[in-house]
N, C-alpha and C positions, 0 to 999 in steps of 0.2 A: 352281728354284734348282739349280745344279750341285752335285753331291756327289762327293767323291773318296775312295775307300777302297782300301787295299792289297788285292791279290789274295790268294787263299788261301795260295799258296806264296811270297808276298812277292816275286814276280818283277817286279811292276809295280803299276800302279794301275788301278782301274776308275773311269772317269768316267761319271757318270750324270746325266741331266737330260732335260727335255722338249724338244720341237722348238724352241721359242722360246729356251730357255736356250742350246742349241748355236748357233743362228742368231746370237744376240747376241754370243757369244764369238768365233765365227769372223769375223764382220764387224769386230769391234773389233781382232782380231789383224791382219786384212788391212789395215785402215786405218792402224794404227800401224807395221806393217812396211813399208808403202809398196809401190810397184810394183817390178818387177825391176831397173830402172835407177836407182832413187832412192838407195840406199845401197850403192854398188858394193863397197866393202870388207867389207860384211856379207852378201854373197850366200850364203856357206856356212851361217852361222847362220840366215839367213832361210829357206833351203830346209829345214833341219832343223825349224824351227818350223812351216813350212807342211806338212811331212809329218804332224805331229800334227793340224793342221787338216784334212788329207785324211781321216784316220781319224775325226775328229769329224763331218765332213760325211757320210761313209758311214754312220756310226752314226745320224745324224738321218734318214737315208733308210730306216732299218730293216734295214740289211744286216748288223748285228752282233748285239747282244743286246737283248732287250726285258725290261723290269722293270715290274711292276705295283705302284704305290705308292698308299697310302691318300691320298685327297684331302680327308678331313675331313668328308665328307657322311655324315650319320647318318640313321637312320629317322625321327627327329622332324623334321628339316629337310625331308625328302622329303614327309612327311605335311602339314606346315605349308604348303608351297608346292604341294602336289598334283602332284608330279613323279615320274617314273620315271627314275632316273639311276643310273649305276654308282657304286660307292663307291671305285673305284680309277681312277687315271689311268695311261696308258702312258708310261713313261720309256724313253729309249734309252740304251744303254750300250756302251762299248768299252773294251778293255784296252790300256794303253800301258806299255812297259817303263820301269823306274825311270830308267835313264840318259837316255832320251829326254825324259821329263817334267821331270827335274831340270834338264837342259841348257836346255830350253825356258823354264822358269821363270826361270833366271838370265839367259839371253840376252835375254829380253823386257825386262829392266831397261835394257840398252843401247838397244834400240829406243824405249823410252819416252823416254829422255834425248834421243835424236836427234829424235824427234817433237816434243818440247817446244821444242827449240832451233831446228830448221829450219822449223817451222810456226807458231811463236809461239803454241803451244797452251797452254792454262791447265792447271795441275795438277788442276783440277776437271773436266777434260775427261771426258766420259762413257765414251769408249772406254778411256781410261787407268784409270778406276775399275773398269770391267768386267774388265780384265786384272789389276789389283791384287787383286781379289776371287778370281780364278782362282789367282793366285800364292799367296795366303793359304791357300786350300783345299789346295794342294799341300804347303805348309810345314806346315800343321796335320796332314795325313795322315802326312807324314814324321816329325814329332815324336811322334805316337802310336805309330808302329811302330819307332822307332829302337831298335835293340839295338846292341851293340858292333860286330858285323860290318857291319850296314847303315850305321851312323854312319861307320865307317872308309871304306866305299865312297863315301858321299856326300862326305866330306871330300876324298877323292882327286879328285873331280870339280872341287873348288874350288881345290885347291892345285897349283901348278906344281912338282911334285917332279922329281927327276933323270930319271925315265923319261919324263915329259911333255916336258921340255926336249930330251932326246935324240930323241924322236919328232918334235917340232916342227922341230928342226934337219934331220932326215932329209927331212921333207916339204918344207921350204923349199928344200933342195938339189934335190929332184926337180922342184919347181915352176920353179926357175930353169933347170934343164937342159932341161925340156920346154916352157918358156915358156907354161905353163898357170897359171890362177889356183889358189891353194892349195886352195880347196874342190873343185876338179875332179880333184885327184889321187886315183886309185883305190887303196885299201888292200886287202890280202888278208884283211881281217878281216870277219866277218859273223856275224849272229845265227844260232842253230840254226834249222833248218827248222821243227821242232815245238817250241813253247814250252809248258811246263807252268805254267799261271798259278796 
């Protein structure tokens, strides 16, 4: 089961799970977000979500962090079944910044709606249930860590304030002038090279 916890410095979250947890989530996201040509107007959000999947895929290949988690096997069980077996499983983990994970959780709602509408999918669809569980884990983690500053930050991602409207207008003008899709417009903003998690 995937678990999500805030990083020590509250910069982002650590997503932790075994190989099959990550595989199930990644496949569900790929199926719901569709291929590159399916939802043309959603290419920007799709690429942001797939960048999270990219980190998850590299984590499940052991390229990020490894955690050793108790698997519930105790000495009595081993004796009863005459087994020699470790009492911990290997879980994979990766860190993702709060803005990226919150955006992904929110944007996945649109993709679920599109998937339901355009594919006549059931609300009981397995992939949708997998994504909803992931979203719930993100929301639960955010709720546990919310302090006034973090809550204000999360709210800014959800509300289209005057700064958002001004930036969107500027980007729309640039997209029209360059005849590029909105998501292809390059901004001069970037994350720091070294992140203290």
